[in-house]
C-alpha positions in Angstrom: 86.8 267.6 -42.9 88.4 269.3 -39.9 85.2 268.8 -37.9 85.3 265.1 -38.7 88.9 264.8 -37.4 87.8 266.4 -34.1 84.9 264.0 -33.9 87.1 260.9 -34.5 89.6 262.2 -31.8 86.8 262.6 -29.3 85.6 259.1 -29.9 89.2 257.8 -29.4 89.5 259.7 -26.1 86.3 258.2 -24.8 87.5 254.7 -25.3 90.8 255.4 -23.5 89.2 257.2 -20.6 88.6 253.9 -18.7 92.1 252.7 -19.2 93.6 256.1 -18.0 91.3 256.0 -14.9 92.4 252.4 -14.2 96.1 253.3 -14.7 95.8 256.2 -12.2 94.0 254.0 -9.7 96.9 251.5 -9.9 99.4 254.3 -9.4 97.6 255.5 -6.3 97.4 252.0 -4.9 101.1 251.4 -5.5 101.9 254.8 -3.9 99.8 253.9 -0.8 101.5 250.5 -0.3 105.1 251.7 -0.9 105.0 255.2 0.7 102.0 256.0 2.9 101.5 252.7 4.7 105.1 252.1 5.8 105.4 255.7 7.1 102.2 255.2 9.2 103.7 252.0 10.6 107.0 253.8 11.5 105.0 256.6 13.2 102.9 254.0 15.1 106.0 252.1 16.2 107.8 255.3 17.4 104.8 256.4 19.4 104.6 253.0 21.0 108.3 253.1 21.8 108.0 256.6 23.5 104.9 255.6 25.5 106.6 252.3 26.6 109.7 254.0 28.1 110.6 253.0 31.6 113.4 253.5 34.1 116.5 251.6 33.1 115.9 251.4 29.4 118.9 252.2 27.3 118.2 254.8 24.6 119.8 256.9 21.9 118.8 260.4 21.1 118.5 261.7 17.5 121.7 263.6 18.2 123.6 260.3 18.9 123.8 260.6 22.7 123.6 257.2 24.4 122.1 257.0 27.9 120.0 255.2 30.4 116.5 256.4 31.3 116.4 257.7 34.8 113.0 259.5 35.0 110.0 259.5 32.6 107.7 262.5 32.6 104.8 263.5 30.3 106.8 265.0 27.5 110.4 264.7 28.7 112.8 262.1 29.9 115.9 262.4 32.1 118.7 260.2 30.9 121.9 259.4 32.7 125.0 259.4 30.6 128.6 258.6 31.5 129.9 259.5 35.0 126.3 260.1 36.3 125.6 263.2 34.2 121.9 263.7 33.8 120.3 265.2 30.7 116.7 266.3 30.2 115.5 265.6 26.7 112.2 265.6 24.9 110.6 262.2 24.3 110.5 263.1 20.6 114.3 263.4 20.6 114.7 259.7 21.4 115.2 257.6 18.3 115.6 254.1 19.4 116.4 251.7 22.2 120.1 251.2 22.3 121.0 247.7 21.3 124.2 247.6 23.3 125.7 244.2 24.0 127.3 244.2 27.5 130.0 241.8 26.4 131.1 244.1 23.6 131.5 246.9 26.2 133.5 244.6 28.5 135.8 243.6 25.6 136.6 247.2 24.7 137.6 248.1 28.2 
């Protein structure tokens, strides 16, 4: 009797194998489209941003320092901050182009 129960359980497991495989396939596809693909796009955009830096661009470092690009080298950038102070930072430390509206700055002064 016990061997018959094992046999019936084995048959039931075979029938559910395809659905389990399909479920895991769907989970992997969802994981790809919601996690992996967006991260790859962000990395691609960040690389394009760093390669496209040029003199005069306004940037923000990951530490929150706002400045203007003065010199671009292979792995580093020299940015000018307030009062002409120049800082040498790694390109990887730049997070984004500063979206500073010049009229906002004039209104604050």
